[in-house]
C-alpha positions in Angstrom: 213.8 226.5 -89.5 213.7 223.5 -91.5 211.0 220.7 -91.3 213.4 218.0 -89.4 214.1 221.0 -87.0 210.4 221.8 -86.5 209.5 218.7 -85.9 212.0 217.5 -83.4 213.8 220.5 -81.3 216.1 218.6 -79.5 217.5 217.3 -82.7 217.6 221.3 -83.1 219.7 221.2 -80.4 222.2 219.2 -81.4 222.6 221.1 -84.1 223.7 224.6 -82.3 225.9 223.1 -80.4 230.1 223.9 -80.2 232.2 220.9 -81.0 234.8 220.3 -78.8 237.9 219.1 -79.8 238.1 214.9 -78.9 240.3 214.9 -75.8 243.6 212.4 -76.7 243.7 209.2 -75.2 246.5 209.1 -72.0 248.1 206.4 -73.8 248.3 208.7 -77.3 250.5 211.3 -74.5 254.2 212.1 -75.6 256.1 209.2 -73.9 258.2 211.4 -71.4 254.9 213.3 -70.1 253.5 209.8 -69.6 253.5 209.3 -65.2 255.0 206.0 -64.2 252.8 204.4 -61.3 253.3 200.9 -59.5 251.4 199.3 -57.2 253.3 198.1 -54.1 252.9 195.6 -51.3 250.5 196.5 -48.2 253.0 196.6 -45.2 251.9 195.3 -42.5 250.8 197.4 -39.4 252.9 197.4 -36.8 255.0 199.5 -33.7 257.0 201.4 -36.1 257.8 204.9 -35.4 258.1 205.4 -38.6 255.2 203.4 -40.3 255.7 204.5 -44.1 259.7 203.5 -43.8 259.4 200.3 -45.3 261.9 197.8 -48.2 260.8 200.1 -50.9 261.3 203.3 -50.2 259.5 205.8 -52.8 259.3 209.7 -51.4 259.8 211.3 -54.6 260.1 215.2 -53.7 264.2 215.5 -52.4 263.1 217.4 -49.8 264.9 220.9 -48.4 267.8 219.4 -47.3 271.7 219.7 -49.3 272.3 220.9 -52.2 269.7 219.3 -55.6 273.0 220.6 -57.7 275.7 218.7 -56.4 276.3 215.8 -58.1 274.7 212.4 -57.0 272.5 214.6 -54.1 270.5 212.0 -52.4 268.1 214.6 -50.8 267.3 214.0 -47.1 264.3 212.0 -46.3 265.9 208.9 -46.2 267.9 210.3 -43.8 265.2 212.2 -41.8 263.2 208.4 -41.8 266.2 206.4 -40.8 267.3 208.8 -37.8 263.2 209.2 -36.3 262.7 205.1 -36.6 266.5 204.6 -34.6 266.6 207.8 -32.8 270.4 208.5 -32.0 271.9 211.9 -29.8 275.0 211.5 -32.3 275.8 210.9 -35.6 278.8 210.4 -38.2 278.4 211.7 -41.0 281.9 212.1 -42.7 281.8 212.2 -46.5 278.5 215.3 -46.4 278.8 216.4 -49.9 276.7 219.0 -50.0 276.0 219.1 -46.5 272.3 216.7 -46.4 272.8 214.7 -43.5 274.4 218.3 -42.0 270.9 219.8 -42.2 268.9 216.9 -41.3 270.5 216.6 -38.0 270.5 220.8 -37.6 266.4 219.9 -38.4 266.0 217.5 -35.2 268.3 218.7 -33.1 270.7 216.2 -33.2 274.9 216.2 -33.2 276.4 215.4 -36.2 280.3 215.1 -37.1 280.2 216.5 -40.3 283.8 216.8 -42.9 284.2 216.5 -46.3 287.4 215.6 -48.3 287.1 219.3 -50.1 288.0 220.0 -46.7 290.7 218.0 -46.5 289.2 215.9 -44.0 290.0 212.6 -46.1 287.1 209.5 -44.5 289.4 206.9 -45.4 292.0 208.0 -42.7 290.6 206.7 -39.2 293.5 209.2 -37.7 291.4 212.1 -37.9 288.3 211.3 -36.3 286.5 210.7 -33.1 286.5 207.3 -32.5 283.9 204.6 -30.0 281.1 207.6 -29.5 278.8 208.0 -32.5 275.0 205.9 -32.7 274.4 206.1 -36.0 276.6 207.0 -39.4 275.7 208.2 -42.3 277.8 207.8 -45.6 276.6 207.8 -49.3 280.1 206.9 -51.4 280.7 207.8 -54.5 279.5 205.0 -57.1 283.7 204.4 -57.6 284.2 206.6 -60.8 280.1 206.5 -62.0 280.3 210.6 -61.4 283.7 212.4 -60.1 283.6 214.4 -57.6 287.0 216.3 -57.2 290.4 216.1 -58.5 292.0 215.0 -55.5 293.7 211.7 -55.8 292.6 210.5 -52.5 288.9 211.1 -53.3 287.0 207.3 -53.9 285.8 208.6 -57.5 289.3 208.6 -59.0 290.5 205.1 -58.0 292.6 203.9 -61.1 290.8 200.4 -60.7 287.6 198.7 -59.1 290.7 197.0 -56.0 292.0 200.4 -55.7 288.0 201.2 -55.3 287.6 198.4 -52.9 290.4 199.0 -50.8 289.5 203.0 -49.9 286.3 201.8 -49.3 286.9 199.3 -47.3 288.9 202.0 -45.1 285.9 203.5 -45.2 283.9 201.9 -43.9 286.1 200.6 -41.3 286.9 204.1 -40.4 283.2 204.0 -39.7 283.0 200.9 -37.8 285.5 202.5 -35.4 283.5 205.9 -35.0 280.9 203.8 -33.4 279.6 202.8 -30.3 278.9 199.1 -29.6 274.9 198.7 -31.1 275.6 201.9 -32.9 274.8 201.3 -37.3 276.2 202.4 -39.4 273.5 203.5 -42.7 275.1 202.9 -46.6 273.4 203.7 -49.5 275.4 202.0 -52.6 274.1 201.5 -56.3 275.2 199.0 -58.5 276.3 200.7 -62.2 277.9 199.8 -65.5 281.1 200.4 -66.4 282.5 201.3 -69.7 285.9 199.1 -69.0 284.8 197.0 -66.2 282.1 195.9 -67.5 278.8 195.6 -64.4 280.2 196.5 -61.2 278.4 194.4 -58.0 279.0 197.9 -55.4 276.0 196.4 -53.5 277.6 193.5 -53.3 281.1 194.4 -52.2 279.7 197.3 -49.3 278.2 194.2 -47.7 281.4 191.8 -48.2 283.4 194.8 -46.5 280.9 195.3 -43.8 281.0 192.1 -42.7 284.5 191.3 -42.8 285.0 194.5 -40.6 282.9 192.8 -37.8 279.1 194.1 -38.6 276.3 192.3 -38.8 273.4 193.7 -41.3 270.0 194.3 -38.8 267.4 194.7 -40.8 266.0 194.5 -44.1 267.8 196.0 -47.1 265.8 199.3 -48.3 265.5 199.5 -52.0 264.9 203.8 -52.6 263.8 204.7 -55.6 266.2 207.2 -57.9 263.6 210.0 -58.9 265.0 213.0 -60.4 268.3 210.6 -61.3 270.2 212.7 -64.3 270.6 209.9 -66.5 266.7 209.5 -67.0 267.1 212.6 -68.7 269.4 211.2 -71.5 269.3 209.1 -74.2 272.1 206.0 -74.5 272.5 204.2 -78.0 273.7 201.4 -76.1 270.8 198.4 -75.6 271.0 197.5 -71.7 268.4 196.8 -68.2 268.4 200.2 -67.1 268.6 201.0 -62.8 266.0 202.9 -61.2 267.5 202.1 -58.0 270.0 202.8 -55.3 270.4 200.3 -51.8 270.6 201.4 -48.4 271.7 199.2 -45.8 271.8 199.4 -42.6 274.4 198.0 -40.0 275.3 197.3 -36.4 278.2 197.6 -34.9 278.3 193.7 -32.6 279.4 194.5 -28.9 
């Protein structure tokens, strides 16, 4: 023991400490490891049966509904919350994809008419479906040709032009409106996107325009759904653009 340690035993204890490597400050973590947080406004208390269902929907877990590997799968939690809010006894699901809406309805013991073009049922052909008998309808259509879902020329994702897509989309919305009872609700999940040839395509605007032309009225605020798990979030692009991190659920009512 030297003089310094003999005079100050606390100094001696410091000499015997094991020095651990300095912790990296969170700001120094790799950018792709950084969690992103946003402080959301506080929602007013009300009599809603689903208090967490607001205009900002940020459920990051997809839930156990449908097949997450299916292109464009949106998860079932938003559907479940909408059904718990509106409490329908029957649901029309003409673009079922991997069966997400049907799975939610089965979980909640709600009758669901579920079909898809992959089984030969064209959602744009009103002659293939019952009319005026459902209390709720759910569709999550292709965002034009952002993702290709089928080789079938009737598929909305195979429309060669925006005008051709919108004409088929109009038939789909018209068909859903015809399948609803008076007072029935139609929920449409849609997003805008940038097309390589057509540029920015405002599909949410077109959704509302077409729904109004079919005699529907919007009955609630838009629900902005954060796009957790989108495949684009794992890609690197050479071009410069403002990324879209959400899509929009608009809910319409069939008027008496």
